[in-house]
C-alpha positions in Angstrom: -17.5 -32.3 28.2 -17.3 -30.0 25.2 -18.6 -26.4 25.8 -20.2 -24.4 23.0 -18.7 -21.0 22.5 -21.0 -17.9 21.7 -20.9 -16.7 18.3 -18.6 -13.5 18.1 -20.1 -10.2 18.1 -20.9 -8.4 14.8 -18.4 -6.0 15.5 -15.8 -8.7 15.9 -16.8 -10.3 13.0 -16.5 -7.1 10.8 -13.0 -6.3 12.2 -11.9 -9.8 11.4 -13.2 -9.6 7.9 -11.4 -6.1 7.8 -8.2 -7.7 8.8 -8.4 -10.3 6.3 -9.2 -7.7 3.3 -6.1 -5.7 4.9 -4.0 -8.6 4.8 -5.2 -9.6 1.4 -4.6 -6.2 -0.1 -1.0 -6.0 1.6 0.3 -9.2 0.2 -1.3 -9.2 -3.2 -0.9 -5.5 -3.8 2.8 -5.4 -2.5 2.0 -3.5 0.6 2.8 0.1 0.8 6.6 -0.3 0.2 6.9 -3.5 -1.5 8.7 -4.2 -4.5 5.6 -3.9 -6.9 4.8 -0.4 -5.5 8.2 0.9 -6.2 8.2 -0.4 -9.8 4.7 1.2 -10.3 5.7 4.6 -8.8 8.9 4.6 -10.9 7.0 3.9 -13.9 4.4 6.7 -13.2 7.6 8.9 -13.4 8.5 7.8 -16.8 10.8 5.2 -15.3 13.4 7.5 -13.6 13.6 9.3 -10.5 15.8 9.9 -7.6 16.1 7.7 -4.6 15.1 10.8 -2.4 12.0 11.5 -4.5 11.0 7.9 -4.7 11.3 7.9 -0.7 9.0 10.7 -0.3 6.5 9.6 -2.7 6.4 6.2 -1.0 6.4 7.5 2.5 9.0 4.6 3.9 12.2 5.1 5.7 15.4 5.4 3.8 16.7 2.0 4.9 13.7 0.2 4.0 13.8 1.8 0.4 17.3 1.0 0.0 16.6 -2.7 1.0 13.9 -2.8 -1.7 16.1 -1.0 -4.4 18.9 -3.4 -3.6 16.6 -6.4 -4.2 15.3 -4.9 -7.5 18.7 -4.0 -8.8 19.7 -7.8 -8.1 16.6 -9.0 -10.0 17.8 -6.5 -12.9 14.5 -4.6 -12.6 16.0 -1.1 -12.2 19.7 0.4 -12.3 21.1 2.8 -9.6 23.4 5.5 -10.5 25.1 8.6 -9.0 23.7 11.8 -10.5 26.3 13.6 -12.6 25.2 17.1 -11.0 25.0 16.0 -7.3 27.2 12.9 -6.5 24.9 12.7 -3.2 22.0 11.7 -5.3 21.1 8.5 -6.5 19.1 8.1 -9.7 17.0 4.9 -10.2 15.9 3.9 -13.6 13.6 1.0 -14.5 15.1 -1.7 -17.0 13.2 -3.1 -19.9 12.0 -6.0 -17.5 11.1 -3.7 -14.8 9.0 -1.6 -16.9 7.3 -4.8 -18.2 7.0 -6.1 -14.6 5.2 -2.8 -13.6 3.0 -2.8 -16.5 2.0 -6.4 -15.8 1.5 -5.6 -12.1 -0.9 -2.5 -12.9 -2.8 -4.9 -15.6 -3.3 -7.5 -12.8 -4.5 -4.5 -10.5 -7.0 -3.3 -12.9 -8.5 -7.0 -13.4 -8.9 -7.4 -9.7 -10.5 -4.1 -9.4 -12.8 -5.1 -12.1 -13.7 -8.5 -10.5 -13.6 -7.7 -6.9 -16.9 -6.0 -6.6 -18.7 -7.6 -9.8 -20.8 -9.6 -7.3 -22.4 -6.3 -6.2 -24.9 -4.1 -7.9 -24.0 -0.3 -8.6 -26.3 0.6 -5.9 -24.9 -1.9 -3.6 -21.2 -0.6 -4.4 -22.4 3.0 -3.7 -24.0 2.0 -0.3 -20.8 0.0 0.7 -18.5 3.0 -0.2 -20.9 5.3 1.9 -20.8 2.7 5.0 -17.1 2.4 5.0 -16.6 6.3 4.6 -18.7 6.6 7.8 -16.8 3.9 9.3 -13.5 5.6 8.5 -14.7 8.9 9.6 -15.6 7.5 13.0 -12.2 5.8 13.1 -10.5 9.1 12.5 -12.6 10.6 15.2 -11.5 8.1 17.6 -7.8 8.5 17.0 -8.0 12.3 17.3 -9.6 11.6 20.7 -6.6 9.2 21.5 -4.1 11.7 20.5 -5.8 14.7 22.3 -5.7 12.3 25.6 -2.3 11.5 25.2 -1.1 15.2 24.8 -3.2 15.9 27.8 -1.8 13.2 30.0 1.9 14.2 29.1 1.4 17.7 30.2 
């Protein structure tokens, strides 16, 4: 005999949808440390910056960035050279193809931003933003409480 299962709670349904949105944005926007993000970050700095500055701007580990930079260099999207003034520093420079890809990615992002919420009225967008801000604030409170409890239990 087949049992019917109860419909998941509204909270669980919301969390699942937020999970989908997180997955979608991570995969389609290159994640925080993906190749697309690195190309766009370099383009925002006139196509040239040190690997250390890029690491700080991207908030990723040196090893992870080095791996992504190697892939981008292999694909011909950037070049990597030692600094003339400080041989410990690597300077990353976008190639013409790297600039083109970064611009294309920015344009596709803008197009997605334009289309993503066109199913909502301006008032609905404002309401959604306010609601998400409230939820984010609550999650930050929960996280802070967890840190306080962890600090207390370690003493």
